[in-house]
N, C-alpha and C positions, 0 to 999 in steps of 0.2 A: 504494500500500500504506500502511496505517496501523499504528502500533505495536500498537494494540489487537487487530489480527488475529493477532498472535504469541502472544496469551494463550491460544490454543487448545492450546498445548503446555506441558508441565510441566518436562521436562528440556531445558534450553536452554544453549547455549554461544555467547558473543559472541566473535568472533575478528577481530583486526586484522591487518594485513599484517606480514610478517617485518621485523625491524629497524624497529620502529614509530617514527614521529615524533610530535610533540605533537598534531597534528590527529587522527591515528589513536587515540592514547590518550584524548584528550578525547571523541571521538565514541563510541568503544566504551564509555567510562565513562558517557556519557549514556544509551545504550541499556540498559546493565547496571543503572543506577540505577532506571530506569523499571520494568524487569521485576522487580527485587528488591523494590521497593515494592509491586508487585502480587502478592507472595507466591510468586513462581516460584523454582524451584530452578535458579539461573543461575550460570555461571562466565564470567570474562573472561580470554582467553588470547591468546598469540601464539607462533609457532614460529620455525623458521629456524636458522641456524648460530650466531648470536650473541645474547647477552642484551643488554639495554639498558645502554650504557656512557656515553653522552654525559652530561656533568655536569648540563646544564639539565634533561634528561629524568629523570635519577635524582632530582633535586630535586623535579621536578613530581610524580612518583609518590609520593615520600615525604611531601612537605608536604600534598598534597591527598588522601593516603591512598587512592590509586587501587588497587583490589584486582586488579591484572593479574598473571597467572601466565605464566611461560615454560615451555612443554611441548614434549616430543619425540614423545609418543604421547598419544592421546586416545580414551577409550571413546566409541563413537558415541552422541551425544545424539539425542533426538527431533528437535530443531531446532538447526541451526548457522546463525548470522547473521554473515556477513562484513561488516565495517564499514570504510569508507575503502578498499575494495578489492573485487574481484570473484572469486568462487569459480572456481578453475581457472587463475587467472593465475599467471605464473611467480614473482611475489614473495609468494605466499601458500602456506604449507605446506598440502598437501591432507589433510584429515581426513574420514573417512566420517561420514555423518549420515543419519537417516531423511528429513529435509526440509532444504533449504537456502534461506536468504533472503539478499538482498543490499541493503545500504544504502551508496551511494557517490556521489561527485561527479566521477569521472573519465569520460572517453569510454568508451563500450561497445566492448569489443574481442572479445567472444565471445557465446555464447548465454546469456541471463539466465534464471534460474528464474522460475516464475510469481509467487513472492513477491519483489518487488523494488521499490525506490525509488531511481532513479538520476537525478540532476539535474546534468548536465555543465556547466551554465552557472554554477554556484556556485563561489566561490573556495575554499571549505573544506567538508569533510564536517560540521564542527561546526555550520555554518549550517543544513544539512539536518536534522541531529538536533534542533536548537533548534526548527525549524519543525514537525517531527513531534511533538515534545513539546507544542508549543502546540496542535496539533490534538486532543490528549488532555486539554487543560485544565491542563497543567503549566507553571508559570512558573519558569524556571530561576533567577530571582533569589530564590526561596524557599530555595535551596540555594547559599550563597555559594561553596562549593568547586566545585560543578558549573559555576556561572557563570564562575568564574575559569578553570577548565579549558577551557571552550568558547571563551572570549575568547582565551586563549593559543594554542589550536589554530588559530583564525582568524588571529591575529597572525603566527604563524610560517609558516603555509601561504601567506600572501599577502605574505611578505617585509616584515614590519612595516607592513602595510596598504597598501603601495605597489601591490599587484596587485589591489586590490578593484575590481570593476566591477558586480556585481549589487546592486540595492538591498537585498536581504535580508541580504547580507554586511554592508552598511553599517549596517543596523538592529541586527544583533548587536553590531557594534563600538560603536555609540552607546548601546545600551540595557542592556548587561550590567552588573550591579552586582558587579564583581569586586574581589578583594583587591589593591589597588595595590602594597602592600609586597611581596607574593609575586611579582607580575609583574616588578617591578624586580629582585628577587632572581634570578628565572629568566633575565632578559635579560642580567644581568651575569655569568652563568656560561656564556656562549655561545661564547667564542673561545679556542681553544687555540694553543700555539706552533706546532703542526703546521699549523693553519689559516692562521696568519700567513705561513708559508712558502708555502702554496698560493697565497695572494693575490699574493705577490711574484713567484712564477714565472709566473702568468697575465699580470701586467702587463708582464713582460719579453718575452713572446711573443704578438704581436698581428698582425692583418692590418688594413691601412688602405686605404680607398677615397678618393682625393683629390677626385674630382669631387663625390661625394655626401657627403663629410666624415663617414664613419662608420668605426667600428673594431669588430673582432670578436676575441674572445680565448677560449681554452679554459682552464678550470680543472680540476684533478683533483677527483674526487668529494668533495663537501663539503656542509655545511649551506646551505640556500637563502639564509640571511642573509649568508653569506660572499660568495656571488655578487653580492648587492646591494651589499655594501661595495666589491667590486672595480669594479663598473660605475659606482658613484658617483665613485670616484677617476678612472676613465678619462674620465668626462664633464668633468672639470675641465681637461682638456687644451684649449688655446685653439683647435685646429683640428678638434676632435671635436664634432659637433652631435648625433649619435646613436651609440649603441653597443649591442652585444650580447655578453654574457658567458654561456658555457654550460658545462655539466658533463655528461659521459656517465656515466650510472649503468647498472647491470646490465639494467634493463628500460625505460630511456627516457632522455630528455635534458631536463634542467632548464635553463631559460633565464631571464636577467635582462636587461631592456631599459630604456634610458634615453634621454631626449630633452631638449634645452634650447632647441628652436625650435618656434614655434607651428605651423609647417607639418607637423610630425610629432607625432601623439599617440602616446606610448609604448604606451598600451593598444591602440590600433588596429594598430600595428606588431607587437606580440606576438600579437594575434589573427590577423594575416595570416600570420605565420611558422608558426603552429601549425594553420592551417586544414586540416581534414580528417584530421589526424594527432595531435591532442591538443587542448589548450585553453589560452587565454591571455587576459590582460586586465590592467587596473589603472587607474592614474591618467594624467593628461596627461603628466607628466614621468617617472614611474616605473611599470614594469609587469613582467610575467614570465609564465611558463607552463611547460607540460610537454608533451613529445612522447613518445608511447608507441611503443616500439621495434617492436612487432608491427604497428602501423598504418603506421609509417614504411616498413617492408619491403613493404607492399602498395600504396604510392602509385604504383609503376611509374616512378619517376624514376631517372636513371642513377647509382645509388649503389654498384653492385656487389653481389655476393651476400652478403658478410659485413659487413653494415652495423654490427652491434654490435661488431665487432672492428676496423673500418676507420675510425679517427678522421679520417683525411684525407678520406675520402668524406663523412663527416658534415659536416665543415667546409665542403667544397665545396657541399654541399646548402644549408647555412645561408647561405653567401655568395650562392648562386644566388637564394634567396628574398629576401634583402636587395636585390639588384640588380633583381629583378623588381618589387619594391615601388616603388622609385624610378623605374624605367623606364616604368612603366605608370600613373602617377598624374598627373592634371591638377589644377592649383590655380587657383581662380577667386576673385578679390577682388571681390565684388558691387558695392561702392561705385564702383569705377573701371572695371569690366568692360563692354565694348561687346559685348553678346551678339548673335550672328547667328541670327535667327529663321527664316531661309529654309528650314532643314531641320527645323523644328519644326512640330507639329500643334496646332491650336486645340482647347481643351477648355473645358468649363464644369463647375462643381461640382454634383454631384447633390444632391437634396434629402434628404440623410441626416441624421437627428438627431445632433447633437453636444453637447458640454458646453462651458460657458463660466463663468468666474468673474470678477467685477469686483473686481480685486485690492484697491482701496482700501476695499472693503466688509469686508475681512477683516483687513487690516493698515493701520496709519497711513501716510500719505504720507511717503516718505523712508526707510521701513524697508527693510533688506536681508534678502532671504529666499533660501533654497536650495530649489528644487523637485526632489525626488528621484523619478526615473522609471526605467523600464527602459533608456531610451536614455542615461542618465547624469544628473548633477546640473546643473541650470540655475540660475545665479546671477542674480538680478533685483533691481533697486531699484524700490520701489513709487512710482508716480505716479498721478494721478487719471484718466489716460487709458489705463492698462494693463489689458488684458483677457488672461486666460489661457485658451487654448482646449484642449479635451480631445478628441482624435480617436477614431475608432471602435475602435482597438485600445489606447487609453490613451496614445497619443503626445501630448506636450504641447508647445505652441509659443506664443509671445507674439503679441499683436495690439494694435492701438491702437483707441481708441473710434471714430474717424472711419471707419476701414476696416471695423470691425465693423458699424456702423450702415448702411453702404453695402452690405454683402455678406451680412448674415444677418438673419433674422427670429426674434424671441423666441417660444418656445412656452410654453403654460400647463401642459404635462405635466411631471411630475417627471423629473429626470435619473436614468438608470440606467446604472451603469458595468458593462462586460462584459469588460474587459481582464484581463491576467494579474496585473499589479501596480498597485494603485490609487495614483496619485501622492500623495506626502506633502510638505507644506511645512514647512521647518524655519526658525524664526525665528533668524537668525544671532546676534542680540544676546542673546536670552533662552534660546536652545537648546531651545525647545519644539517638539514635533511637532504639526502640525495636518493633518488629512485634507482634501485639496483637494476630494474628492468631496462632503463634507458641505455645502459652500458652492456646489456647481455647479448651474447651471440649464440648461435645454434650449434649443437653438436649431436652426435649419435654414437652409441656404443659400437666399438669396432668388433664386438663379439669376443673380446679378450677379458671381460670382467667375469671371472668365475668365482663362485662362492659355494660354501656349504651352508645350509639353513634348515631350521626346524620350527614348526609351529609351536607357540607357547601355550601351555595349559595353566600357567600361573604368572604372577607379576615378576619381572626381572628388571633390575637396575644395572645398567652397564656404564662404568666409567671408561670411556674410550681412550685410545692411545693419544688422541689429539686434545682431549680435555679431561684432566684428572680431578677436576673440582666439581663438575656438574655431570650428572648421569643422564643417559637416555633411558626413558621408561618404556618397557614392553609390557603390554597387557595381554590377557588371554585372547588368542586369535591373531596377535602380531607374530612376527618372525624374528628369531635370533639368528644372525648371519655372521659369517667370518670369511674373509677373502682367502682363496686357496694359496695365493702367493705370499700371504702374511698371516699366520695363525694368531697373531696378537691384534690384528685389525678386526675387532669384534664390534658389532653395532646392532641396532634394532631397525627393522623395516616394518612400517605400519601395515597391518593386515589388508586394509582396503586398497593399497597400491602395490602389494607384493606381486601378485600375478599379472598386473598390468606392465610390470617392468622386468620380471624374471620368468624364465622358462626352464624346465628340466633339461639336463644335458643328455 
């Protein structure tokens, strides 16, 4: 769905969820602003039992002049757009309307109307609204108040950017021309004495797993930033390597995850905990997510019938997921690992056109760059032998000149990218964005890329020979692969692309 499709209606109401947070206010404000500037008769509202009271949100609404209204009743408009929520959910007051549209970033929990744009892989609805505005030719930086609102919405919904995982979220974070003084003002009005008490109580009541060195604690309902503060403090304990702090809300569970060991990416652990029942992600050390209560009740795990009322059942569920994560994860350090190829099958790479970039043709030797992709950020230092490969779905991985010359043939045809997110290179020193695609050339396997591979039945983390600090994650259905000419060149190939790129020998 595009925002321009909504212009067919004249009487429009933009509604965010009850007890709105900064992301809901920012997202709704962005949609409202677009419609208002297109000459539409539009209102921005929220319902529920309580009006906005949190000091940082009161400041946000006042300083940015967000025209949001608190309403108990609403005359049915031609079009009602729910933003940062889905029509019919328990945290959204139900108002009648001729037509309903949905703009959201949470997991789908019910039936969506035909007019919808839901991207559950984004960290904030503010990011989605920014992308929808871009499609209509609107630059948020032309409106500093809007840019500030969307930036703050993303900041708060991703726990001070610690839960960012999608490149579009990172682009909003890096590109928004926001009012820094206002952001500082909002952030310093975020903690109350009551929230300080909540943090203290959570730290006094925790569960600890000695073998896996993790801790779990429950906090009373509070702002996500408070959960992050509690988990930061918990991770400072000398015997705690990872931790999970959670808060049970009326319609779901907010979680904050931390890790201080390279064998556990906080982002991956958060994704595992919320798999199938919500969404999670973030950084290597800091992450978080949200579990939707309705989806939690449907997973069929032994939680009891009254999940929303049974805090003990919820804690046992979270502990169970934590234990499952550690119980079923294998770690491989490729540089030292003696791989057993007896149970693996020989494959060769298909002659599928790929992209490649000679890194030193774009950046000077020695420069440090960050390659932003769907799989995450890849930090690389440029050398004269570095080649950056771009796979059939936009996956990016490093190669060296000798292996490239031995394994690939250059093509004279232009390179065409067909993935979801075109990888971007960020010059760490200068902070500039450079599209990797504009420098990419085409190549094809020469038929000399031979590997052994096997399909995974459990999670495997591979610290590759080219990166000993960050692991490649293989899930059930992915493939563990090793080059025949180098049995320490071990890596993961995603299951969805394996058979598109490799064939049995």
